[in-house]
C-alpha positions in Angstrom: -101.3 39.2 95.6 -102.8 35.8 96.3 -104.8 35.1 99.4 -102.9 33.0 102.0 -104.7 29.9 103.1 -103.1 27.7 105.7 -102.5 24.1 104.8 -105.0 21.9 106.6 -102.4 19.1 107.0 -99.8 21.5 108.7 -99.2 20.8 112.5 -100.5 23.4 115.0 -97.9 26.1 116.0 -95.7 25.3 118.9 -96.7 27.1 122.1 -94.3 25.6 124.6 -97.2 23.8 126.4 -97.6 20.1 126.0 -100.6 19.1 123.9 -102.9 17.0 126.1 -106.4 16.1 125.2 -109.1 14.6 127.4 -112.2 12.6 126.4 -115.2 14.8 125.7 -117.1 15.5 128.9 -114.4 14.2 131.2 -113.1 16.7 133.8 -109.4 17.4 133.6 -107.4 16.1 136.5 -106.5 18.7 139.2 -103.1 20.4 139.0 -100.6 19.1 141.5 -100.5 21.2 144.7 -103.7 23.0 143.7 -106.6 23.0 146.2 -110.0 24.0 144.9 -111.6 26.7 147.0 -113.9 25.5 149.8 -117.6 25.5 149.1 -119.4 28.7 150.2 -120.8 28.7 153.7 -123.8 30.6 154.9 -123.9 33.6 157.3 -124.6 32.4 160.8 -127.4 35.0 161.1 -129.4 37.1 158.8 -128.9 40.8 158.0 -131.9 41.9 159.9 -131.3 39.7 163.0 -129.8 42.7 164.9 -131.9 42.1 168.0 -130.6 38.5 168.5 -127.7 40.2 170.3 -129.0 43.3 171.9 -125.6 44.2 173.3 -123.9 44.5 170.0 -127.0 46.0 168.5 -127.0 48.9 171.0 -123.2 49.3 170.7 -123.5 49.5 166.9 -126.5 51.9 167.1 -124.8 54.3 169.5 -121.1 53.8 168.6 -120.7 52.2 165.2 -117.0 53.3 165.2 -116.3 50.8 168.1 -118.1 48.0 166.3 -116.4 48.7 163.1 -113.0 49.0 164.7 -113.4 45.6 166.4 -114.4 44.0 163.1 -111.5 45.6 161.2 -108.9 44.5 163.8 -110.1 40.9 163.6 -110.5 40.8 159.8 -107.1 42.4 159.3 -105.6 39.9 161.8 -104.2 42.6 164.1 -102.4 44.7 161.4 -105.0 47.4 162.0 -105.9 48.4 165.5 -109.4 48.9 166.7 -108.7 52.5 167.6 -107.2 53.4 164.3 -109.9 51.8 162.2 -112.7 53.3 164.4 -111.2 56.8 164.3 -110.8 56.6 160.5 -114.4 55.4 160.3 -115.6 58.4 162.3 -113.5 60.8 160.5 -114.9 59.6 157.1 -118.4 59.8 158.6 -117.9 63.3 159.9 -116.3 64.7 156.8 -118.1 62.9 154.0 -121.0 60.9 155.5 -119.9 58.0 153.3 -118.4 55.7 155.9 -120.3 52.9 154.2 -117.8 52.8 151.4 -115.0 52.1 153.9 -117.0 49.6 155.9 -118.2 47.7 152.8 -114.5 46.8 152.0 -114.3 45.0 155.3 -117.5 43.1 154.6 -115.9 41.9 151.4 -112.7 40.9 153.2 -114.8 39.0 155.8 -116.7 37.2 153.0 -113.5 36.2 151.3 -112.0 35.0 154.5 -114.9 32.7 155.4 -116.3 32.1 151.9 -119.6 33.7 152.7 -122.1 34.6 150.0 -122.6 38.1 148.9 -126.2 38.3 150.1 -128.7 39.7 150.2 -127.0 42.0 147.7 -123.7 43.7 146.8 -121.5 44.5 149.8 -121.5 48.3 149.2 -125.2 48.4 148.6 -125.8 46.4 151.8 -123.7 48.9 153.8 -125.1 52.0 152.1 -128.7 51.0 152.8 -128.3 49.0 156.0 -125.1 50.1 157.7 -126.1 49.3 161.2 -127.5 45.9 160.3 -124.5 45.0 158.2 -122.1 45.9 161.0 -124.1 43.9 163.5 -124.2 40.9 161.1 -120.4 41.0 160.7 -119.9 41.4 164.4 -122.2 38.4 165.2 -120.5 36.3 162.5 -117.1 36.8 164.1 -118.5 36.0 167.5 -120.1 32.9 166.1 -116.7 31.8 164.8 -115.2 32.0 168.3 -113.9 35.5 168.6 -114.3 37.6 171.7 -114.7 40.9 170.0 -113.7 42.9 173.1 -110.2 41.2 173.2 -109.2 42.2 169.7 -107.0 40.0 167.5 -104.0 39.6 169.8 -106.1 38.9 172.8 -108.0 36.2 170.9 -104.7 34.6 169.7 -103.5 34.5 173.3 -106.8 33.0 174.4 -106.7 30.4 171.6 -103.1 29.4 172.5 -104.2 28.7 176.1 -103.4 32.1 177.5 -99.8 31.2 178.3 -97.8 34.3 178.6 -94.2 34.4 179.7 -93.2 37.3 181.9 -90.2 39.3 180.9 -86.9 38.2 182.3 -85.9 40.2 185.4 -82.4 41.7 185.6 -80.4 41.7 188.7 -81.0 44.2 191.5 -79.9 47.8 190.8 -76.5 48.7 192.1 -75.3 52.1 193.2 
């Protein structure tokens, strides 16, 4: 059997994509409707700047479940309540002692939401080694971005919309 050698003059196989070439070294034009990701921003405070906000530092030291619950509610945009996230955090802490695995996922979500760098190291490593500092940093970051952490997601949305709430419509008086 003879070895098959493709003919050098044969056209390339059809792929269904138009063949477009660009000059060497020139960037390809952007795809229509595609927006490049925004450039990474920096954390508003360092990992070890816990004492910059002594209130959140004390809250996180004594009740990390509350700090975590507030962070989770804001990061999840209200789909997870502060109470639910905080209770799950404490349950994981009580049963396994590995609540850092749960909380590091929210650090990753926060970083993706605000294009923050993964620093000083991997999110899970940051939470496993410095859980209190990592929670404080995320809490301060959300405060720096204008959130009142005690209000939760829905309270912040009302505040940002001017606090206009429409009371429910009243029905007529009760009749006997």
